C-alpha angles and dihedrals in degrees: 000000000000090000091053091048092052091050092052093048091049091052092051092049092050092049093050094048095043096056097061090043091054091046091049092049090051092049092048093050092048093053093049092052092051091051091049093050091049091050093050091049092050091049091049092050091047091050091049090050092050093048092048092048090050089051092049093050090048090054091049092049089052090055092046090051089053089053089051091055090051090053089051092049090054093045092049095048112106095195110037110118121245093242093051092046092051093049095047094046089051091055091047093049091049092051091047092051091051092049092049090051089050090052090054090051090051092052091049094048116113102187137052094237090055091055093046090053091052093047090055089060095060098077089051090075088071092204094154095041101042119002098047098044094043090051092051092045092052090050091048093047093052092043094052092048089051090049089051088055091053090050090051089056090046090051091049090053091049090050090056092049093048089050092053092047090050091050088054090058101260124143104246101159092118091049091052091049092050092048090054089052091047093053090049091051092049092050091048092050094050091043090056097042104040101068095048097079094055093043095056106028095081095054115120135191094266089056089075124135095002124066094351098069095053095041093051091044091054090047091052092052093047092050091050091051091046092051091051093049093050093046090052089048090053091049090050090051091053089051090055090051090055090053091050092047087063090056105081097205092057099037097093093049093052 
């Protein structure tokens, strides 16, 4: 009887002590799972923030590289005017400074929404839509005008040679006709190219799409037409040279 009573008491004691222990173990495990989940979430958010910031800085670097190429294009142009170069380089420097400031803000950002807001500002610089095409059009405009000047001097030399050939009794009527055409082609080319630089150089980012798109489109068409006219003029000049080469008295001068 005593043995049975001791067994019952021992079972009750074990049951009473086991229940709190199990409850405590359950509470401890639950707390540890919550902490782990929170840590994983924080790490994931931090990784996303770092990846987004790296992407934003890469986009900014791409724009800065484009600005560097524009600087090189201006520096390598033999015919861009000083005034045009100064104005374009000023626009490029201003855009670069703004992009560098944006990069600093990206690096200082502490949340994903902050970085997204900064990324959305990058296309607003309109470097590919406005600054790059207007820079190339200004360079092309000044270069074509300079080429027109060279063709003018070439035409003047041809005029002197045709005159000498005529004085020596040669038939140069066709050469005179071609020279007149050449001078008209030169004038048309310069007339188309010259205004383009001034029409596009003042365009800024906030001019896109209107009026920037239409102004740059017109500039592109005018430069294409100017290039064609000047190429035809040069070809006409070479044709006059061929005529003069057949005139023995003028051959050595040509």
